[in-house]
N, C-alpha and C positions, 0 to 999 in steps of 0.2 A: 054336123060332126064337127068337131073341134080337136084338134091334137096339139097339145101343150109340152113344150120343153124346158126346161129349166137347169140352169147352172149356176154354181156359185163364182161371185166375183170378189172384188177386194172390198168388204163390208156390206156386201148387199148379194142379192139374188138377181138373176138375169132370167125373163120369161119371154119366150116367143111363143105366139099362137098362131096357128095354120088350119085354114079352114076350105083348102083345096084352090084356094087364090092367092092370098095374102100371108105374108109373114110379118107379125105386127110385134113390136118390141114394147116390154115394160120392166121397169127397174123398180126394187122394193127390198127394204130392209128386212120383212117378215115373208116368211115363205107361205105362211097360211093365207096372207093377202092376195098372193097369186093363183090361188085355186079357183077354175071355174067348175060349176056345177054341170053335170053332164059330160064333162070333155075327159079325154084320157090324157094323165100326166105321165111322162117320162122325164126323171129328175136325175142328173149325174152326181150321185151321191150314194154312199152305202147307207143302209138303213138297218136291217138285221143282221147282227155281227154274231162272230163266232163264239164259243163260250169254253169254259174248261172242259167240260164234257166232249164239246165237238169243236176243237180249237181250228178247223180248217176250213173255209167256205168253198164248197164245191163249185159254185157259181165263179169265183173268183178262177179257178183251173179251167173252166169251161171256157170262159172270156179269153184267158190268154191262149188257149188251144185254137182260137179263130184268128190269132195276130201272129204274126213272126217279126215284122221288123216293128211294129207296134205295141208290143206287148209289155214293153215299160211303163205304159200309161195305166196299165192295171196294177195298183198297189194294194198291199194287204192292210186292210183297217184293223185297229185294236179290237181286242175282245171285249165284248159287254162287261166282263169282270172289271175291266179298269177304266170305264168310259167317263166314271164319275171322280177320278182322282183329280186332286188340285195342280198339279205340275206336271210336265212332260218326264222329268227324272223321276218321279213317283211311280207314273203309270209305267214307265219303261221298267224301273225294278219288279214292279209287281208282276207284269207281264211275264219276265225272265223268271221269275219265282214259281208262277202258276202253270206255266206252258213251256219253258225252256226256250223261249225266244222273246228279244225285244219288238219295239215298234219303231218305225221310221220317224223324223222330225214331221216329214211332209203330211204323214197319216194323222199325226198328232195334232196338227195345224187345223184339221178338218173337224176336229172333234165338236166343238161349239154347232157347226152345221149338221153333223150326225145327231146330235141331241135333239137340235130343232125337229128335223126329218122324223126322228123317232116320236115326238108329239102328234104327228100327223097320221090319223086314223082310216081318213077316207079310202075306201075300196078300189078307187080309179087311180091311185097315185103310187106309180112303180120305180123301182131303181132301174136304172139302165145305164147304157154307156154310149157315147157317140161315136167312138173308134169301131165299136163292135156292131152298131147300127149300120154305120157306113158300109162295112164289110158284108151284112147281111143284105142291104138295099141293094149294093153294086154286084156281088159275086167276089170282091176282092177287097182285101183290106187296102186303106190309104198309102201309096207309095212314098209320100214326103209328110214330114213332120208339119203339123197345123201350125207352128211357130214359123215357118219360112212363107216366103211368096208362093213357090210352087204348091206347097200345101193349101195354102187358103183356095187358090186357084182351082185346086184339084176338087175340093170339098165346094166350093160356089158353082162348079160344073154340075155337080149332083144336084144342088139345090135349084138349079136353072129349070131341071127338068119337071119342078113342080110349082115355081112362082118367079116372077121376076121382079119381085120386091126385093130390096138390098138393104135390110136394117145392120147390116156391120159397116156401112157408111156413116153412122152417127158417131161423132168424136166426143168420148167421156173420158175424165181423168181417171175414173177408178174402175172402167170396164175396158177389157180388151178384145180386141177384134176376134180372137180364137174363142172366147166366151161366148159370144153373139153367135158366131159360127156353129160352136156345138150346141148352143140351145135351138139352134134353127134344124139341124139335124136331128134332134130329139123330138122338136114338134112334129117333123114330117114322119119320122119313124112312129111316134104315138098316134098321127091320123092314119096312118097304114094299118097299124095294129087296130085300130077302132072300127075300120072300114074293110080291110080284107083277113084279119085274123091276127091273133098275138100268140106266142108261145114263151113259157118262162123256161129257165134252165137253173137247178132242176126243177121239176114239176111243184107248181106253187102247193099242192095238196100233200106233199112230203114232208111239211113243216120246217124244213131247212131254209138258209137264207136263200133268195134267188133274184135272178135279174132278168127283164122282160125286153122282149125285141119282137119286131114283126115278124110275119112268117115270111118265109125264104119264097120268093117269086120263082116259078117255072121259067127257066131260061132255054 
């Protein structure tokens, strides 16, 4: 069993694989090149979006409910109906016209990645979120921002329960340490989901956008 965690970085995708022993790093410009047959993949990127008829993603509300201090890490992606607009200004204006609310610049900057993710049709590739996975696996959300030294150490402490590998020590100009750590958390979560069980919020059979996380362990 292999768990795969994937996060977006500047101009590339960051992949971590986890096989119960090692956390291994790979960088690629194409998401499809990072997929592994038979693995469970958790990707930190929205995939199925809201629409005019259903303008809110219940999975976003659920993720925010799992986080108090870190809920700002859950941003609202654009609705599907504006995803192919040529510019932020056009997409923002159309979104306001269609659903009465605009989109953030942060959300629009991820649109090329969302478009790419939507071309992936493999059944074992899921949208997930590292902050939510951290909360599920530890029973508590992270106390510190991942951008701080305390936040890095807090997340590394979780990863040390699974592996002695330290892929975040690689120095790369286009990849941040927190990108790698996020991918590591997702890889471990994907491995847990593949070996001990996975849940989605909402249930993926409902036909609505959903996110996947490992089952909560008994504490």
